[in-house]
C-alpha positions in Angstrom: -125.5 -148.7 -142.4 -125.2 -145.0 -143.1 -124.0 -144.4 -146.7 -122.8 -140.9 -147.8 -121.1 -140.2 -151.1 -120.5 -136.8 -152.5 -117.3 -136.6 -154.6 -115.8 -133.2 -155.2 -116.7 -132.9 -158.8 -120.4 -132.8 -157.8 -119.9 -129.5 -156.1 -118.5 -128.0 -159.3 -121.3 -129.6 -161.3 -124.0 -128.1 -159.0 -122.4 -124.6 -159.3 -122.3 -125.0 -163.1 -126.0 -125.9 -163.1 -126.8 -122.9 -161.0 -125.1 -120.6 -163.5 -126.9 -122.2 -166.5 -130.4 -122.3 -165.0 -131.1 -118.7 -166.2 -130.9 -120.0 -169.8 -133.4 -122.7 -169.2 -137.2 -122.9 -169.7 -137.9 -126.3 -168.2 -136.0 -128.8 -166.1 -136.5 -132.4 -167.0 -135.4 -134.5 -164.0 -134.8 -138.3 -164.5 -135.5 -140.4 -161.5 -135.3 -144.2 -161.2 -138.8 -145.7 -161.3 -137.7 -148.4 -158.8 -136.9 -145.6 -156.2 -138.7 -142.5 -157.5 -138.5 -140.5 -154.2 -135.1 -141.7 -153.1 -133.6 -140.9 -156.5 -135.1 -137.4 -156.7 -132.5 -134.8 -155.8 -133.9 -132.1 -153.5 -131.2 -129.7 -154.6 -132.7 -129.7 -158.1 -136.0 -128.4 -156.6 -134.0 -125.5 -155.2 -132.1 -124.9 -158.5 -135.3 -125.1 -160.6 -137.5 -122.7 -158.7 -139.7 -120.7 -161.1 -139.1 -123.1 -164.0 -141.4 -125.6 -165.6 -140.7 -129.1 -164.2 -140.9 -132.5 -165.8 -140.3 -135.8 -163.9 -139.2 -138.7 -166.1 -139.7 -142.0 -164.4 -136.9 -143.9 -166.2 -136.3 -147.6 -166.1 -140.1 -148.2 -165.8 -139.5 -151.5 -167.5 -137.7 -152.7 -164.3 -140.3 -151.3 -161.9 -143.6 -152.5 -160.5 -146.2 -151.2 -162.9 -148.9 -150.6 -160.2 -146.5 -148.6 -158.1 -145.2 -146.7 -161.1 -148.8 -145.5 -161.8 -149.2 -144.5 -158.1 -145.9 -142.5 -158.3 -147.1 -140.8 -161.5 -150.2 -139.7 -159.7 -148.2 -138.6 -156.7 -145.9 -136.3 -158.7 -148.7 -134.9 -160.7 -150.4 -133.8 -157.5 -147.1 -132.1 -156.6 -147.4 -129.9 -159.7 -145.0 -131.8 -162.0 -145.5 -132.9 -165.5 -144.8 -136.7 -165.5 -143.9 -139.5 -167.9 -142.9 -143.1 -167.2 -140.5 -144.5 -169.8 -137.7 -146.8 -170.8 -135.0 -144.5 -172.1 -133.6 -147.1 -174.4 -136.8 -147.3 -176.5 -137.5 -144.6 -179.0 -141.3 -145.0 -178.9 -141.2 -144.5 -175.1 -139.2 -141.3 -175.5 -141.2 -139.7 -178.3 -143.9 -138.4 -176.0 -141.4 -136.1 -174.3 -141.5 -133.4 -177.0 -145.2 -133.0 -176.7 -145.0 -132.7 -172.9 -142.2 -130.2 -173.0 -144.3 -128.1 -175.5 -147.3 -128.3 -173.2 -145.3 -127.4 -170.1 -143.8 -124.4 -171.9 -147.0 -123.2 -173.7 -147.1 -119.9 -171.9 -143.4 -119.2 -172.8 -144.1 -120.1 -176.5 -147.2 -117.9 -176.6 -145.3 -115.0 -175.0 -142.5 -115.3 -177.6 -145.1 -115.4 -180.4 -146.7 -112.2 -179.1 -143.3 -110.5 -179.2 -142.7 -111.7 -182.8 -140.2 -114.3 -181.8 -141.0 -117.4 -183.9 -139.5 -120.9 -183.6 -137.1 -120.1 -180.8 -136.6 -123.6 -179.3 -137.5 -124.5 -175.8 -134.4 -125.0 -173.7 -134.6 -128.0 -171.4 -132.0 -129.0 -168.8 -131.7 -132.7 -168.3 -130.8 -133.5 -164.7 -130.7 -136.3 -162.3 -128.5 -138.4 -160.0 -125.6 -140.6 -161.3 -126.5 -143.8 -163.3 -130.2 -142.8 -163.7 -130.0 -143.0 -167.5 -129.7 -139.4 -168.7 -127.1 -140.1 -171.4 -129.1 -143.0 -172.7 -132.3 -140.9 -172.7 -130.6 -138.1 -174.7 -129.1 -140.5 -177.2 -132.4 -142.2 -177.8 -134.3 -138.8 -177.9 -131.8 -137.4 -180.4 -131.6 -140.6 -182.4 -127.8 -140.7 -182.3 -125.0 -141.3 -179.9 -124.4 -137.7 -178.9 -123.3 -138.3 -175.3 -121.2 -140.9 -173.5 -123.1 -143.6 -171.8 -122.0 -146.2 -169.2 -123.2 -148.4 -166.4 -121.1 -146.6 -163.8 -122.1 -143.5 -162.0 -120.4 -140.3 -163.1 -119.7 -141.0 -166.8 -120.9 -137.5 -167.9 -118.5 -135.0 -166.4 -119.3 -131.8 -168.3 -122.2 -130.0 -169.8 -123.2 -130.1 -173.5 -126.0 -128.6 -175.6 -127.9 -130.9 -178.0 -130.1 -129.4 -180.7 -132.9 -132.0 -181.2 -135.1 -130.1 -183.7 -136.4 -126.6 -184.3 -138.6 -127.0 -181.1 -136.3 -128.3 -178.4 -132.7 -127.9 -177.3 -131.3 -130.0 -174.4 -128.6 -129.2 -171.9 -127.1 -132.4 -170.6 -125.6 -132.1 -167.1 -123.5 -134.4 -165.0 -125.2 -136.6 -162.4 -125.2 -135.0 -159.0 -126.2 -136.2 -155.6 -126.8 -134.0 -152.6 -124.3 -133.5 -149.7 -126.0 -135.5 -147.0 -128.8 -138.1 -147.0 -130.8 -137.3 -144.0 -132.7 -140.6 -144.2 -130.2 -143.6 -144.1 -132.7 -145.7 -146.2 -132.2 -143.3 -149.1 -128.4 -144.0 -149.3 -129.1 -147.7 -149.1 -131.7 -147.7 -151.9 -129.4 -145.6 -154.1 -126.7 -148.2 -153.4 -129.1 -151.0 -154.4 -129.8 -149.5 -157.8 -126.1 -148.7 -158.5 -126.1 -144.9 -158.2 -123.3 -145.1 -155.6 -119.9 -146.4 -156.4 -119.8 -150.1 -155.4 -116.2 -149.8 -154.4 -117.0 -147.8 -151.3 -119.8 -150.1 -150.2 -120.2 -153.1 -148.0 -122.2 -155.0 -150.6 -123.2 -157.7 -148.1 -124.9 -155.1 -145.9 -126.6 -153.6 -148.9 -127.9 -157.0 -150.1 -129.0 -157.9 -146.5 -131.1 -154.7 -146.5 -132.5 -155.4 -150.0 -133.5 -158.9 -148.9 -135.4 -157.4 -146.0 -137.4 -155.2 -148.3 -138.1 -158.0 -150.7 -139.2 -160.4 -147.9 -141.7 -157.7 -146.7 -143.0 -156.3 -149.9 -142.5 -159.1 -152.5 -142.9 -162.4 -150.6 -142.1 -165.4 -152.8 -139.9 -163.6 -155.3 -136.6 -164.9 -153.8 -138.1 -168.3 -153.3 -139.1 -168.5 -157.0 -135.8 -167.2 -158.3 -133.4 -169.3 -156.1 -135.5 -172.2 -155.0 -135.0 -171.4 -151.3 -137.1 -171.1 -148.2 -138.1 -167.6 -147.1 -138.0 -168.0 -143.3 -137.8 -164.2 -142.5 -134.1 -164.4 -141.5 -132.2 -162.2 -143.9 -128.8 -163.6 -143.4 -130.1 -167.2 -143.6 -131.7 -166.3 -146.9 -128.3 -165.0 -148.2 -126.6 -168.2 -147.0 -129.2 -170.4 -148.7 -128.6 -168.5 -151.9 -124.9 -169.0 -151.5 -125.5 -172.7 -151.0 -127.9 -173.1 -154.0 -125.7 -171.1 -156.4 -122.5 -172.8 -155.1 -120.9 -169.5 -153.9 -117.9 -170.8 -152.0 -114.5 -169.7 -150.9 -111.3 -171.5 -150.0 -112.0 -174.2 -147.5 -115.4 -174.9 -149.1 -117.1 -172.4 -146.8 -120.0 -170.3 -148.1 -119.1 -167.1 -149.8 -121.8 -164.7 -148.7 -120.0 -161.7 -150.3 -120.3 -163.4 -153.7 -123.9 -164.3 -153.0 -124.6 -160.7 -152.0 -123.2 -159.4 -155.3 -125.3 -162.0 -157.2 -128.5 -160.8 -155.5 -127.7 -157.2 -156.3 -126.9 -158.0 -159.9 -130.1 -160.0 -160.2 -132.1 -157.1 -158.8 -130.5 -154.4 -160.9 -131.0 -156.4 -164.1 -134.7 -157.2 -163.2 -133.9 -161.0 -163.1 -135.8 -161.0 -159.8 -138.8 -159.4 -161.6 -140.3 -155.9 -161.7 -139.7 -154.4 -158.3 -140.2 -150.9 -156.8 -138.6 -150.2 -153.4 -140.2 -146.9 -152.7 -143.8 -146.9 -151.7 -145.9 -143.8 -152.5 -147.4 -142.0 -149.5 -151.0 -143.1 -149.1 -152.3 -139.7 -148.1 -151.3 -138.1 -151.5 
């Protein structure tokens, strides 16, 4: 299954970010802690050349803690400042200001030498659709200053948010990149909900998710659905349909409904804390 999704408004959003980058001191990119590499937009690396960089591993509460720690180490070795967080929790987000100040220390010192005092650091908040940017900004600012939603593409335009005398944030729309070279990237983004479900074959997405879970988290489907994990992905989905009474007319098993159930349970962490991307071992 080769998933590609790049709506026209994303081209416009990328162009807008390109124009705004000259105003920015640091780019804070939110990635999904369940798929840290698959949800990291390579276009943002190109846009942010020469800028300080912060990777925020959002939705860490839904991810495998051991793998989150490994991904933190991986990105730090790549030269990023890194923080794992749950954007809905104020305590989790509070550490961001200190990291931004640390990352921009040279800029702040340079301003001070020039007699420029208390000019706020300007941070661009970027990331793919449905990664939690708006929720992060609302929690960080302590008020509902951006629209939020559980569908990709809620934020369509840019907006500046003055947090305090030290930091200003530029919120940007969620953007993907024009082509996923690795088909598994598109699949994983579909699994976490960053690609519009309406264009997907959800049964195929669930079939691939079940394969990853059987290989990396044996027993997790058995415990959740009281089924046997026999290694056959479609049989697993059929068993789940049977156990959860997913049926269509004629009393036949409704594997489409079961597939959606599996994806919903994964996305909401009812299956447990799971990370689909595995950090490279040589890093």
